[in-house]
N, C-alpha and C positions, 0 to 999 in steps of 0.2 A: 288417737292409738298409732303405737308405730308395730309394725310387723315385726316377727320374731328372728326373721333373717336380715330386716335392719339393726337388732338390738348386736345379732350376732356379731355383724361389721363394725358394731361400732365399739363392740369389748374388743375384737380383735386390733382395731384403730389404735385404740388407747395402751393395749398390752404391746403393740409394735413399738409405741411412744417411749412408753415407760422403758421398756428393755434400750432403747437407744441412749437415753437418757443417762440410765445406771452405767451403760460401758462407759459414757461417756465421762463418767464421775470416777472411776476405776481407770482410766487412761490416766488423768490427770492427778489420783493421790498413792495410784500405784506403776511408777513407769517400768518397772522391772516387766511387767507383762505386758508393754505396749507389742513386743515381738509378736505376742498371739493374733494382732492383727494381720497380717502375714495370713497367716494359717486360715482365720474366717475369711477371707476374701479368693484366698483360693478354692476351699470347700462349698463358698456361696456361689460361684462360678458353677462349679460343678455339679450344683441342685439347680442352679438356672438352666445348665444344660439340659437335665433331665425333664426339665418340664417344658422346655423349647430347644427343640431339636433344628434348628433353621441355622444359618449361616448369613451373613450379609457379606458383600464386598461392592464399596465404593467406587465410583469412577470420578475424580473432580473436573470440573471444565479449565482449571488452569494446572501447571505442574509448578514446582519449585515456588518459588514468593512471587507468583501472578504475572512472572513475568513470559509464557508461552502457554498458548490453547492448546490442551493435550489433543493431539492428534486419535486416543483414543476413543472420548470423549465424541470427536468429531464422527468418530467412525458407527458409534453406538448410537449416537440421535440420527444417522440416517438411516442404520438398520431398522429403528425401531419405527419411524417415519413409512418406512414402507411396507414392513411383515406385521405392523401389529395397532397400525391405527384401524383398523375394522372395528375393533375389542374398546376403543377411546370411546368415552362420551364429553370431554373436553379437549377440543383441539385448537391449534394456532395454522392461520391460514398463510402460505405467500407464492408469488408469482413463479411460475414454472419456467421452465428451461427456455421454453418458445413463446412468455410471456403472453400467452393467449389461453392457460388455464392455472389452476391453482393447486399447491403441493401444501396438501394435510401434513401435521407431522404432532405431535403428541405435547400438552402444552402442561407447566409445571404445575406439580403439586396433584399428579394425576398417577395412575399404576396401570400396567398393564400385564397379562400372561402371555408366556410366550411357552411353545412346545419342543424340546429337541428328542429325539428318539425316544418319545414316550414318556418323556420327564416333564414335570410343569417348574415352569420356571417364571417370576416373578420380576420385572422392570417397575421403577418409581422414578419419578421424576422431583426431586425436590430444589427448591431455594431458599437462602438460609440468609437472613442480612444480621448486623451487629444492634445489639441495644441502640446504638445513637439512631442509626438508619430508621428503624421500625420505627421513631416515633417522628417521623417526617411526613409532610403530607402528600410528598411525591415520593413516585415507587424508584429506590437506588438503583443508578445505571450500574454499582458495584457489589452488587448481591452475590454471595459464592453459590454457584449451582455444580448441581452434581446430580448423576445415574445410581440407582441403589439397585444391585442387584441381589434375591432373596433366595434359596432354594434348602432342602433337607439335608442337611450331613453324609446323607447314606448317597449322597449324589455327588461328592468333593470331588473325586478324581476323574467322573465324564465332565463337570463344568470346567474343573483346569487345565484337562489332559485337552480336549476337545470341543466343548461348545463356544468357549470364550475365542478361540482363535478363529471359527466359524464365524463368530461376530463381528471380528473385526475386518475379517478378510471379506464377507458380503456386504459389511458398512463401504468399506474403499472400495467396490466395485458397484455400489447403488450413489454413493457420491460420484465419482466420476462420471457415470451415464446423466447424473441431472445436474449436473455441475454448470451454475453462470458464473460467466466471465465476469471481475469487479472491478470497478476503481475508486482506489480508496484515495484520502486526503486526509492528513493529521488535523488532529485537535489542537486548539492554542492551549499553551499551558496552564491551563486554567482548572479550577474545580467547579462542578455543578452542585450547586447548593451546597456546599462545605464537603460534597464527598468528588473521590477520585474519579475524574473520566477516560473513556476507554480511549487509548492512542490515535486508533483508525475509526473512522466511519468512512462507508463507500454508498455507491448506487452501481446499478447493472450498468454494465460496458456493452455499449450497443455503438460504437464507431463502424460504420461500413467502409474504413479505406481496407485495401487489400494491395498487395504487391503488382497484382492487375490493372489495378486503377491510378498508380502512384508513378506521375510525373517525373521520369529519372532517365539518365543515361542506362540504357540497356545492357551495358557491360558493367558500369558500377552495380546495376540491381541485382545482376547475376552474380556478381561476388559474394556481394551481403548476404543473398539468399543462401548459396552455399553453406557461407560461413555460420549462420543459423542454424542449418540445417544437422550440420557437423557437430555444432556446439549441443544442442539436444540427446544426441546419441552418444555423447563420451564420457558419459559419469563413468564405466570402467578405466577409461585413459587418464581422465584426472587422476581419479586413485592411486594409478598407477606411478603418475610422476607426484603424488605427492602435495596438489594443488586443489584447494575450493573450487568445487563446482558453480562456477563464477565467471563472468566475462566483462569487460566494460566497453562501452561504446560512445565515442565523443559527436556528435554533430554539430559542425559547425559552419556557418554561414550568413548572408547579410536575411534580413529579415524577409517572408513570405516564400523562402525556397524549399517549405514543405518538411522541416523538422518535425513538430507535432503531427503532423501526417503520417510521416515514417513512424513515429512512435506507435500508432493506432495500427498499422499496416504489420510492425512485428510481432505485437501484441494476439492481433487476427491469426497471422501464421503459425505460430505457436501455439496459439490457446493458452498463453499464461496473463494472469492476471496485471495490472497496475497498481502500484505506489506512486502516487505524485506528493514529492518530500517538498512543502514549500520548509525552507532553512529557516527563516528568520522569523515562525511563531516555534521555533524548540530552545527550550530555556536553557539548556546547558548539553555537554559531550555526555555526561552520564543519561539524560534521556532522548539524544540519539542511539545511543545503543541499546536502551528499552525498545526503540521502536523499530529498529534492525529486528530483535529478536522475535517480535509479534509479527514482521511478515511469513508469507509463507514461501512454499515449495514453487515452482512453475509461477515463478511473478517477474515483474519487471521494477527496478526503483528509478525516478525518473524524478531528476533534479534539470529545471529547466532555467534556462539565464541563469548560469551558476557564476556568471561574472557581474549580475546585479545583486545575488540573495546575499550574501555577506563581504565582509570584507578577509579573502584569503587568498590574500600577496606573500602571508607570510611574515610581514616587513610590520615594524613598530609604529605607530601614527607618531610623528614630531610633539614632543610636550610644549604645553604651552608655557611663553617666556612670565615672567613675576609680575610685568610690566604690564600684562594684556589681561591679568586678574583682577586690580585694581577694582573699586566701588564706581569709578566712573564709566565702566562701560557696561553698557546696557543688557540686559539677561533678558532671554527670549521671555515671551510670555510660558505659561505654565502648559499651555494647550498645545503646544508644539515642541515639547519637551517628551522624550522617549522615556514611560515610566518602566518599561521592563526592556530590556535590549537583550537579546539573543550574545550567548556565550560560550556557543561553537566558536572551534579555535579550526585552525588548518589543520592541526595536529589530531583531531578529536573527528576530522571529517575523513583524513587519511587512514585512521583506524579504521572508522566506519566501513570504509571501501577495500580495504587491503590489509587490516589486521587480524588480530587474533578471532575479532568476534565475526569477520565475515563470515568464520568457517562453519556457523551456525546454523544448519539447515543447508540446501543446496538446491541446483538449478536458479540461478538467477541470475537475471541481468542488472547492470547498473548501466543507464544511460545519462549521461549531462550533454545539453544543450549550451550554444552560445551563439552569440553574434560577434564577439570578439575574442578570437581565438589567442591574439597576442599580450589579452589583460589574463590571462591567466596563468599560475603558478606553474613553473616545468614540474615540482613535485608531484602535482597534481594527475598531470596527464600523460606521466610519463609510461612507458611500455609494461605492463604488469599490472597497471591499475584503469587506466583507460588501451585497452589491447586493441581497439579496432578506431580510427579516425577515418569519418567517412565528412567529404565533403558536399552538401546542397548548394550544389552553383545556380549559378542562372538557367534559365528555360533554353535547353538547345531543340533543333527541330525533329528529332527522335521523342524527345519527351511533349514537344507540343501536338506530335499524330496523336500521342495517347490522351492528351486531353481534347484533342478535336474528336476521337472517337468517344470521350466520356459523353462529350457534353452535347455533341451535335450528331455522332453516332454514323461519322463519316471515316473513309480510310484514303480517300483521295478528292482532289477538288481543283479547278483549273487554277484558283488564286493561291496553292500550295506553293507554287515558285517563289511567286512574289513573296510571301510569310518565309520563306527559306531566307532569301537573300536579304529581305530587312533582318531579320535576325540576327544574319551576320554581321551587321555594321551597328546594332544597339545591343547593350545588355538589357533583360527584362526577366522579373519572376516569375515562376511558375502562377503564383496566385493572382499578378495583375495579367496574365496572358486566359488563365481559368474567367475572370472576370469579363473580359472581351468576350467572350466566346458563350458564353451564357444567354441565353435567348431573352429579351428584354419585355417581351410583348409576342403575343399571338401571329402576330405578322412577318414576326422575324426569322428567316428560315439560313441556311448554312451561308451560305452569300454575303447576307448582311451581318453576320457576325464575325467573319471574315474579314469584310472591308473594315466594319468597327476595329479587328485587330491591327489590320494596317495602318490604318489610321494614328492607333496609338504608337505604334512602333515610331511613325513617324517625326509624332510629336515626343517621344519619348529621347529620338534621333537630335533634333532643335536644341530638347533641353539640355542635352550632354553635350553641345556644341556651345552654348551660351556657356556651360559651367566653366568650360574646359577656357575659352576667352577670356571670362572674370578671374581664374586663377593665373592663365598667363600674365595678364594685365595688371594682377595683385604683385605676381613674380617680379614682372618688370620694376614697378615701383620701389620694392625692398631693395633692388638693385643699385639704387640712387637716381632714381629718373621722378620724375613730376609725371604729371598724369596729360599734360597737352604737349609732353616729348622736348619739354627742356630740360637739363640736365639741373640739378640741386647745385653743382658746382656754382654754374653761368648765373643762379639767381643768386646765389650768395656774392657771386664779384657783381 
């Protein structure tokens, strides 16, 4: 037997279903009363407000067309993880700033209560997927997440005027205190199980390089440090002159001169994140712009070996002749053909670093590195795009002393004069110097490491002399002389 209460609910449900059916019939056969629908909705909302006197505010994770992560969402996430995690039963844990402790935060589909000036407010974390995503066996990486704030309508003025500002301010302060520097890389232009992937993935940035340990000419080092220090305190100046708050650096020089180490030192000096951009995996210019938008302020966007990344000379490739396209010409095997070649162009890259899109956000450095400065298009490295050029040259004696201090813990030694003399005679990279100064066994001391370096310098000198002799012989042969010293003209005669 059913209870009287169950019978009442069943009767009420049947009555509501009948009313909805009759209203649909009336609207279909009597169009003139369709305008009553507006009034019914209006008064039904008022009636619902009498029964449910609460207001809800939604803060989505992404703003616009999912092009940029909301700063408000990030601030609220930090605020809730710090102030409300004690009352949450479902938490997620991540490594803290010192990598020795865990930071707890509210997990998805969880609710917490906050108190502000004696007023209770409720926060909930929501993740919502599309119907197609919900059918997958795997968690969708592109689910829409947002925070929902619920409060009584009589506290509306307090929430709008004071509470939301308080949450944003506290969240930003907490985020700065707990912030970990990150090293980002761009994901390939492909989907994950049919769904859109996030354009960036990251790891915690833990590179120990600093300007104190960087082997570089002291004058150039001080000049660079002063330039960086001026940049990070120049927000008002950039606004006054009407320029986006960004600066371009071009690091050039032979391999092994410390270009990547320099980038790490800059990131540690400024406390910036690094976005290591691999251009060959970017599908087109549109995707490149979206990637720029999803970078944050206080960041360094790096493109290493830009002369090898793409064909960025601005010149068109010569067209193939028709006779070269005949059927007789063997085709490359399928596995060697590029299935999806990047369509990023020089103009797209120029717009990325110096166009309208470059003004989205602020406090960014854009750093290019190259081993061959002469290969780059002049439009790419002109002033205003690459504002400062830093030559990473071969190791000088002052840079050697920095490396000796780092690797051997010494400021002076009887072999220093010999090292200085030999370094003036031959070029050697800081990487080669560091490798010879690094002890290879427990028996190695400062003297043995320095003697190893001196030997390496001597071998480098001999190799340079041999290469010079070979080049001279080749030049002599090109001038019309045979290798045995007999002129080609005499041989012909």
